N, C-alpha and C positions, 0 to 999 in steps of 0.2 A: 498130242502129248504135251503136258505141261512141263516147264522147266523150273525147278526149285533147287538151286545149288547150295552147297554148304557154306555158311558164313554168316557174319553179322554185319550190320551196318547198312544193309539194303543195297550194296553196290553190286555191279555185275549183272548177271542174268536175272530177269524178272519173270515171275510166274505168268504164264499166258493162258487166257481163258479160251475155252472152246466155243464160247458164246459171246457175241458182241455185248458191250456194256449196256445194260438196260433191258436186254432180252432175258427170258427165264429159261434156265436149263430144265427141260421137262422131267429129268431124273430127280432133280431137287424138289420140284413141285410134288411129284408122286411120293417121294420119301417123306416130305413134310406132313402129308396126310396121314402117315403112319407113325408120326413122331411121338404120339402119346402125350401131347401138351395138355389135353384136357384132364389127364390122370395125374399131373404133377401136383404134389402136395408138400414136398420137402426139398431142402436145398440140394441134397445129393441127386435127386431126379433132374433138377434144373441144370446142374453142372454137367450131368451126363449128356443131356440134349444139346447144350451149348458146345460141348466137345465134339459131338457128332457134326454139328454145323461147321465147326472149324476144320474138321477132317475133310468134309465135302468141298469146302472152299479151296482146298489144296493150295494154300498160299502161306506166307510167313507173317509173323506178328508185325514186322516192320512194314510190310506191304499194307496190312490193315490200318496201321497208324497213318500211312501216307494217304490212303483213300479217305479216311475220316478227316484229315487236315484239308484235303482238297474239297470235300463236301461242306466244310464249315460246321459249326455247332460243337457238339460234345467231342472232346479229343479222346484218343485211344492210346495212352502210353503203353508201351510193350510190357513193362513190368506189371502194370495194372491188369492187363489182359491175361498175363501168365498166372497171376494170383487168382483171377476169376476162374480160369479153366482148370486150375489145380484144386479149386474149392477152398482156398485158404480164407477168402473173405467173400461176403455177400455183396454183389454189385448194386449200385443204384439203377433204377429203371432206365434212365437216360443213357447210361453207359452201356447197358445190355442192348438197348435198341440200336445205338450207334454201332456196336460190334456186329449185330445181325445185318445191318445195312451194308457194312463194309464186307461182310461175307456174301453179299448179293442175295440175301433172303428177300423174296418178293414182298412189297408193301402190304398186300392184302393178308399176308400171314402174320404180320406183326401184332395185331390185336390179340391173337391167341397167346402169343408169347407174353404180352403185357398182363393178360389175365392170370397166366400161370405164375408170373413174378409176384403179382398182388396176393395170390393165395399163399405163396411161400412167405412173403413178407408179413402177412397177418399172423401166420403160424409162429413166426420167429420173434415177434415184437410184443412181449407182455406189456401191460399197462404200466406207465411210469418209466419205461426204459429211456435213458438219455440218448439223443442222437449222436452218432459217431462223427467226429469232426474230420475224419480222413477223407480227402477229396475222392470222389468216384465210388464211394462205398456207403452202403446203408448200415445202420448199427446192428450188430449181432445180438442175439438173445444172451442174457447173462445167467450165471449159475454160481453156486458156492464152490469155492476151491476145495479140491480133494486134499488128503493128508500129505501127499507127496508134492503138492504144488505150492509155489511161493505166494500166490495171491489169486484174485479173481481173474477169470479168463472167459473167452466167448464160448468155446466148445472144446472138449477134450482133444489133446493133440492127436490121439489115435483116431478120433473121428475125422479130423481133417485129413489125416494121411489116407484113411479109407476112402474119403470123398475124392481125393486126388487119384488114387488107384482106379476107382470106379470110372472117373471121367476119362482117363487115358485109355482104359481098356474098352470102354463103350465106343470110343471113337474108332479104335481098331476094329471092333467087332461089327459095328453096324454100317460102316462106310463102304462095305463091299470091297475092301482091298485098298481104298483110297487112304493115303496118309500124307503127312507133311514131310516131304523128302528134301533133304539138304539142297539148297539153292540150285538144284538141278532136278526138277520134277521127277522125276523118275517114275466092378460089377458089384453090382451092388454088394455081392457077397465075396468079391475077390476072384470070381471066375467068370470068364466071358468066352466068346467064340472068336476065332480068327477070320470069320466070314465064310468059311467052308464047312462049319459044323464042328471043327476040332476045338477042344478046350484050350484056353490060354490062361496061364497063371499070372498073377500080378507081379510086376517087377518094380524096381526103384525108379521113380520119375525124377528127371533132372533137366533143368533149363540151362543152356550155356550158349555163349556166342563164340564164333570161330570164323575161319576163312578157308578158302579153297583156291588151288591153282590148277591150271590145265596144261596141255601139251606145250613144251618149251618153257615151262614155269619151274619155280623153285622157291624155297623159303630158307631163311638163315637166321640163327640166333646164337648168342654166346651164353654159356652156363658156367657157374662157378662150382668147383669141386675141391676136395681136400687132396693135396699132393700125396698124402699117405695112402690114398685109395689103392685097393688091389683089384678093382673092377668097377665098371660103370655100366648102367643100363638105362636106356631111354624108354619111357612109357608114354604113349600118345593116346589121348582120347579122340575117337573118331566116330563118324556116322557110318556104321557098317551097312546102312541101307544102300549106300553106293558101293557096288561090288568091284572086286578085282583092282583095288588101288595098289599100285606098285611104284616104288620110288627107291632110288639109291641114297645112301648116307655117306657123307665124308665128315671126318673130324680133323680140324686144323689142316685141311687140304688132302688128307690121306683117306683112301677107301676104308670104310668101317663096317659096312653091312648093307642090308636092304630091308625095306618095309615090304614084306611078302604079301602076295595077293590073298585076300580073304573072300569067301563066298558072301553074297549079300544076304542080309537078314531084314525082312520087311516088318517084323513084329517087334523084336527087341533090338533097337538100332544102335544103342551105345555099346562100345567096346573099348578096352584099353589094351593096345598092342604093345608088346615088349620086344626090344632088340638089345642084345647085350653087346657092348663095344669091347673090342680086344684090349686087354690090359696094357699091351705095349703102346697104345695110343693115349692112355689116360694117366698111367703111373707117373708121379713127379710133376704133374701139371696142376696149375691153379684154375685154369679156365679152358673151356673147350668151345671152339667155334664149329657149330653143327650146321651142315647144309643138306637139305632134302631136295632131290631133283626128280622131277616127274619122268616116269618111264611109260606107264600105261594105266588106264582105268576105264570103267564103264561110263564115268561121268565126272572125272576130276579127282584130285587128291585133297582131302579135307583134314583140318587140324583145329582142335578146340583148346587143348591143354597138353602141355608136356611136363612130366615129372621126371627129374633126373635123380636116380638112386645110385649110391656108391657103397662099396663094401669096405668097411673099416674094421680091422681086427676080427674078420670072419663074419660080421653081421651087416645086413643091408639096412641103410637108412636114407632118408631123403636129403639130397645135397642142394637141390634148387628146384624151382617150379617156374614155368613160363606160361602165363595165361594169355591165350591168343584171342583176338577179336576186337571189334570197334569199341566195345565197352571196357576194354582192358588195355588201352593204349599206354598207360603208365608202365604196366608190366612189359609190354612190347618195347618201349623206349629203354627201360632199364636193362634189357637183354639184347639191345641193338638188333631187334627183329626187323627183317625186310622180306618182302614177298614179291615175286616176279610173275607176271601173267595171271594176276588174281582174277578169278571168274565168279567169285561169290563171297559175300561177307554179311552175316546176319545172325540171329539167335534161333536155336531150335529147342524144342521140348520133346524128349524121347524117354524111353525106359531102358534100363539095364535088364538082363535076364534075371529070373527069380532067384537063382542060386548064385551067391557071391563068387563062388569058385569059377563060374563061367564068364565073369566079367573080363578077365584078362586072357589074352591069347598071344601066341608067339608068331 
């Protein structure tokens, strides 16, 4: 079993391969023969297959970056890989090949990937197109701006969004249940399968960095609120792929509630959990020191973003936000964030449920 814990920064538990480095997982070899590379003719098809490889690799973007750095040659910045997997930009061939090597795709399969890339590249590059100076990317095809757009762009925004949806859902659908699980391993038309034949609707794709702590651990931060508040609630973005996360909450040293256990969701992993803090602990205060203490979990307690909402004159509004993770150390420092017994820190790319009303849970 692989371990992929929640978090950014690549600290803590590392993903463990079931096969020694250099050996080929026969499941991957068999799947590659069915990958449909010879039929790839458009960017969306290529994105879908790259997302499938990332899902099978069962690792994090930070780990892929480390593997590429260790191998030398083309680097794999996490943001660049995230853009490639979401279909936002078309990668250069060298970047794609480096990504596939980091995913442990066998060398003898790479020529088929290169041929697929070349077909898509030719289809996307009309004569006279200027090369894109952005490192790591090939130039996109150009078109005339529509009436609602400010100027020329590469592809309609809706097209990129659809490509991103297709990529993420294809990864879920074809990887046979494999998915990138927070630092603790655990369609083309907007409809895919969950691996068992059941339909899966597209959800909102989000990449975010975060951290996680385990038994004996905790996290602490200070948030600013209006003394005139008549109530405060905490909203935590979490990876719900890790089930039964349970922690207690104190505010300025007083018991204030709990993060109750949620069932795991291996398809739509992003959730925003809400806990309302008793008014007696928040009224008249300008700052709240919040401590979350681990009680139990199937694989650690993870946190990516905290939104602190307050009720003023009967209406809820955002009072403060605390962005957690190695890429948001400025926000952590501004809120005096500390973590004890950290088990994971990295970036994850998951989807929210299709219906926005299902994003938040209590």
